[in-house]
N, C-alpha and C positions, 0 to 999 in steps of 0.2 A: 525575477520570481523565484519561489521558491515553492515546491512541490509538498504538501498535506499528505504523510499518511498517517493512519487512524486506525490502532488495534484495540481490540476486546481484551480483557486483562481473561478471561476466563480461555477464550482461545490460545492465550500466550502462556497461561499454564499448562496448554496440550503440547506445547512444544518449539512456538513462535517466538522464545526469548531473544534466541540467537539474534535471529532475523530482527528482532526487533534493533539490539542495540548493532549491528553492526548500520541500518541506517540510522541511526541514531548518529554514529560518525561520519554521517555521508555531512558539510557543509553547506548542501544545497537542498537536502531534504531537513523540513521542521514533522517531528514523531509525535505524536499524543497516544496514550493511552485510557481508555473509557472501563468504566465497571460490565457497560454493556453496549454494545451497536445495536442491538434488538434484529440480528438473522440470527438466532438460536438454533433455525432448523439448521441453515449454513455451518454453522460454531458448529453440531454435535455433529457433522460427518466430515468437515472439512478444515483445511489451513486455511484463513481468510485476513484479508486487510481493505481498508474503504483507500483509493488514491484519488485524491482531490476530488472525492466522496462518489468514486466507481467502486462498486466491490473488484475485487481481483481473490481467486478463490486455487487453491493449488490440492493435488493430497498426500503433500510433504514438504517440510521448511526448505528445503536447498531447492526447489522447484516453484513454493511460493518467491524464492525471495528473485529467482531468474525473472520470472514476470510480473512483477514490481515492477523494475527495471526496462523491462520490455514496454509496458503499460507509460514510464516516465517517458523514455526515449520519443513516443508514440504525441506523447502529449504535447513537449514539446516543441518535436513538429507540424503537428495541427496548426498548434500558435501563432509558430513563425509564418507559417501560411496565411494565416488570419489573418496578422499582421501589416504582411507584406501587401493582404490586398489592398487593405486602407492605407495605404502609402501614397 
């Protein structure tokens, strides 16, 4: 299962383009950008993305990338725990 990371084009213009490119190069991550993700208040104040539908935000693009990978790792651990319980 691939992780989906969604970007707001307006937020990308503010400095998350490099984050987008880094994630797009990762074969385990699907990256999409939209004209708007309807989080304008957050978009005007911070860098943000949606990781599997959950908001991840930070004050710098570097910190955003770090937090995205942490969220991906957390989601993978939770999925492994959940699927292990079903076995």
